[in-house]
C-alpha positions as CSV (number, residue, x, y, z in Angstrom):
1,M,-44.6,-49.5,-22.4
2,P,-41.7,-50.7,-20.3
3,D,-40.2,-48.2,-17.8
4,T,-37.1,-46.7,-19.5
5,K,-36.6,-44.1,-16.8
6,L,-32.8,-44.7,-16.5
7,V,-32.3,-43.6,-20.1
8,K,-32.5,-39.8,-20.0
9,N,-31.7,-39.2,-23.7
10,V,-32.7,-41.6,-26.5
11,I,-31.2,-40.4,-29.7
12,L,-32.3,-42.2,-32.8
13,W,-30.4,-42.0,-36.0
14,R,-31.7,-43.6,-39.1
15,H,-29.0,-45.0,-41.4
16,A,-28.2,-42.7,-44.3
17,D,-29.1,-43.3,-48.0
18,A,-28.1,-46.8,-49.1
19,E,-27.7,-48.7,-52.3
20,L,-30.5,-51.0,-53.6
21,C,-29.9,-54.7,-53.2
22,A,-27.6,-55.9,-56.0
23,P,-28.3,-59.4,-57.5
24,G,-27.1,-62.0,-55.0
25,Q,-26.6,-59.4,-52.2
26,T,-28.4,-59.6,-48.9
27,D,-30.2,-56.7,-47.4
28,M,-27.7,-56.7,-44.5
29,A,-24.8,-56.1,-46.9
30,R,-26.2,-53.0,-48.6
31,P,-23.6,-50.2,-48.4
32,L,-24.2,-46.4,-48.3
33,T,-24.3,-44.4,-51.5
34,A,-22.0,-41.4,-52.0
35,K,-25.0,-39.3,-50.9
36,G,-25.4,-41.5,-47.8
37,L,-21.7,-41.0,-46.9
38,K,-22.1,-37.3,-47.2
39,Q,-25.3,-37.4,-45.1
40,S,-23.6,-39.4,-42.3
41,R,-20.6,-37.1,-42.1
42,A,-22.9,-34.0,-41.8
43,M,-25.0,-35.6,-39.1
44,A,-21.9,-36.9,-37.2
45,Q,-20.4,-33.4,-37.2
46,W,-23.6,-32.1,-35.7
47,L,-23.9,-34.9,-33.2
48,Q,-20.3,-34.5,-32.1
49,Q,-21.1,-30.9,-31.0
50,Y,-24.0,-31.9,-28.8
51,L,-23.9,-35.5,-27.7
52,P,-23.3,-35.9,-23.9
53,K,-19.8,-37.3,-23.3
54,N,-21.1,-40.6,-21.8
55,T,-23.4,-41.5,-24.7
56,V,-23.4,-45.2,-25.6
57,V,-23.6,-45.8,-29.3
58,L,-25.7,-48.8,-30.3
59,V,-25.7,-49.9,-33.9
60,S,-27.6,-52.4,-36.1
61,P,-25.3,-55.0,-37.6
62,A,-26.5,-54.0,-41.2
63,L,-23.6,-52.5,-43.2
64,R,-25.4,-49.3,-44.0
65,A,-26.0,-48.6,-40.3
66,L,-22.4,-49.5,-39.4
67,Q,-21.1,-47.1,-42.1
68,T,-23.4,-44.4,-40.9
69,A,-22.1,-44.7,-37.3
70,E,-18.5,-44.8,-38.5
71,A,-18.7,-41.1,-39.3
72,L,-18.7,-40.5,-35.5
73,N,-15.2,-42.0,-35.2
74,G,-15.9,-43.5,-31.9
75,K,-16.6,-46.8,-30.1
76,V,-19.9,-48.5,-31.1
77,I,-21.7,-51.5,-29.8
78,I,-23.3,-53.7,-32.4
79,E,-26.6,-55.2,-31.2
80,D,-28.5,-57.8,-33.2
81,V,-31.8,-56.5,-31.7
82,F,-31.5,-53.4,-34.0
83,Q,-31.7,-55.4,-37.2
84,P,-33.9,-54.0,-40.0
85,D,-36.7,-56.5,-39.4
86,T,-36.8,-56.3,-35.6
87,R,-40.1,-55.6,-33.7
88,L,-40.8,-52.6,-31.5
89,T,-41.5,-54.9,-28.5
90,E,-37.9,-56.2,-28.8
91,V,-36.4,-52.7,-28.9
92,L,-38.5,-51.6,-25.9
93,A,-37.5,-54.6,-23.9
94,Y,-33.8,-53.9,-24.7
95,L,-34.2,-50.2,-23.6
96,H,-36.0,-51.4,-20.4
97,Q,-32.9,-53.3,-19.3
98,H,-30.3,-50.7,-20.5
99,T,-28.7,-48.7,-17.7
100,A,-26.9,-46.0,-19.6
101,E,-28.2,-42.4,-19.2
102,N,-27.7,-41.5,-22.8
103,V,-28.0,-43.9,-25.8
104,L,-27.7,-43.2,-29.5
105,I,-29.2,-45.9,-31.6
106,V,-28.4,-46.2,-35.3
107,G,-31.1,-48.2,-37.0
108,H,-33.9,-48.6,-39.5
109,Q,-37.5,-47.8,-40.4
110,P,-40.2,-48.8,-39.5
111,W,-39.2,-49.6,-36.0
112,L,-37.4,-46.3,-35.4
113,G,-40.6,-44.4,-36.2
114,E,-42.6,-46.8,-34.0
115,L,-40.2,-46.2,-31.2
116,V,-40.5,-42.5,-31.5
117,A,-44.3,-42.8,-31.3
118,A,-44.2,-45.1,-28.3
119,L,-41.7,-43.1,-26.3
120,L,-43.6,-39.9,-27.0
121,G,-46.8,-41.6,-25.7
122,L,-48.7,-41.2,-28.9
123,G,-50.8,-44.3,-28.3
124,D,-52.2,-45.8,-31.5
125,T,-50.3,-43.4,-33.7
126,P,-48.7,-45.3,-36.6
127,A,-45.0,-45.0,-37.0
128,I,-43.5,-41.6,-37.3
129,S,-41.7,-41.0,-40.6
130,V,-37.9,-40.8,-39.9
131,K,-36.0,-39.7,-43.0
132,K,-32.8,-41.3,-44.1
133,G,-29.9,-39.9,-42.2
134,A,-32.1,-38.0,-39.7
135,V,-31.7,-37.8,-36.0
136,W,-34.6,-37.7,-33.5
137,W,-33.5,-36.7,-30.0
138,L,-35.9,-37.6,-27.2
139,R,-35.4,-36.5,-23.7
140,L,-37.1,-37.9,-20.6
141,R,-39.9,-35.5,-19.6
142,Q,-39.1,-35.6,-15.9
143,Q,-36.9,-37.6,-13.6
144,G,-38.8,-40.7,-12.5
145,G,-41.3,-40.4,-15.3
146,S,-41.7,-42.7,-18.3
147,T,-42.6,-40.4,-21.1
148,Y,-40.4,-38.5,-23.4
149,Q,-40.5,-35.2,-25.1
150,L,-39.0,-34.2,-28.4
151,F,-35.8,-32.3,-27.9
152,S,-34.5,-32.0,-31.5
153,V,-35.0,-33.3,-35.0
154,Q,-32.1,-32.9,-37.5
155,T,-32.0,-34.0,-41.1
156,P,-28.9,-33.8,-43.3
157,Q,-30.8,-31.4,-45.5
158,L,-31.1,-28.9,-42.6
159,L,-27.4,-29.0,-42.1
160,D,-26.5,-28.1,-45.8
């Protein structure tokens, strides 16, 4: 695993509930459902209470991820590396070169769950199931180390 020691907090937010693909619509253009909009607002409210002030928000270019992040009402950086079909190796390489202390990534399964397993050092564990709209907050175990520990998991259902 690449050394991601500069990133102290890796906060992963799976996009909220989205519409199925309509005829002629691309996967990237799928919007959130009414339920998804409610989920994203609930999680954003929780995140706004706890996110460190200097958190960099990185978002998949997919509409459903952008709409999820919009609930934060803040600046986001759209990164193509976080598309739905990206590979874990690409995400890890991106994190390896990132210099922010705190990042929030709004993205997709299965790579979000694969990233959780990789950062927690779970070896050959298959991807962790990250529910729609859920946030997994991983914190660097110790300064100078390269493994993370689970700090918090929140789902929209827990906030109802």
